[in-house]
C-alpha positions in Angstrom: 53.7 -27.9 33.8 54.8 -28.5 30.1 56.3 -31.7 29.0 60.0 -32.1 29.1 61.7 -32.7 25.7 62.4 -36.3 26.5 58.8 -36.8 27.6 57.6 -35.4 24.3 59.9 -37.9 22.5 58.6 -40.8 24.5 55.0 -39.9 23.7 55.9 -39.6 20.0 57.7 -42.9 20.1 54.7 -44.5 21.7 52.3 -43.2 19.1 54.5 -44.4 16.3 55.0 -47.8 17.8 51.2 -48.2 18.5 50.5 -47.4 14.8 53.1 -50.0 13.7 51.6 -52.5 16.1 48.1 -52.0 14.7 49.3 -52.3 11.1 51.3 -55.4 11.8 48.4 -57.0 13.7 46.1 -56.2 10.7 48.6 -58.0 8.4 48.9 -61.0 10.7 45.2 -61.6 10.6 44.9 -61.0 6.9 44.8 -63.6 4.1 48.0 -62.2 2.7 49.8 -63.3 5.9 48.9 -67.0 5.1 50.9 -66.7 1.9 54.1 -65.8 3.8 56.7 -68.5 4.5 56.1 -70.2 7.8 59.4 -69.1 9.3 58.8 -65.5 8.3 55.3 -65.7 9.8 56.8 -67.0 13.1 59.3 -64.1 13.0 56.6 -61.5 12.4 54.5 -62.9 15.2 57.6 -62.8 17.5 58.3 -59.2 16.4 54.7 -58.2 17.1 54.9 -59.7 20.6 58.2 -57.8 21.3 56.5 -54.6 20.1 53.6 -55.1 22.5 56.1 -55.6 25.4 57.9 -52.4 24.3 54.6 -50.6 24.1 53.8 -51.6 27.6 57.2 -50.4 28.9 56.6 -47.0 27.2 53.2 -46.8 28.9 54.7 -47.5 32.2 57.3 -44.7 31.6 54.6 -42.3 30.6 52.6 -43.1 33.8 55.6 -41.9 35.7 55.6 -38.5 34.1 54.5 -35.8 36.5 50.6 -35.8 36.6 50.5 -32.2 35.5 52.7 -32.9 32.5 50.2 -34.9 30.5 
């Protein structure tokens, strides 16, 4: 059974978010991150945490797709 249009969108959204998470995490562990203002560093780390939660929610939604869809 092919994916429904909304399922395709969720998969695309998950892929984009995962890519952004990887890039933000790479920045957070870089030396350049240490040069950022402390408040901005805190906000970026908070943003990363929220993105990880969002990613987990998308994963749970994807798990609920019909098994033959993915």
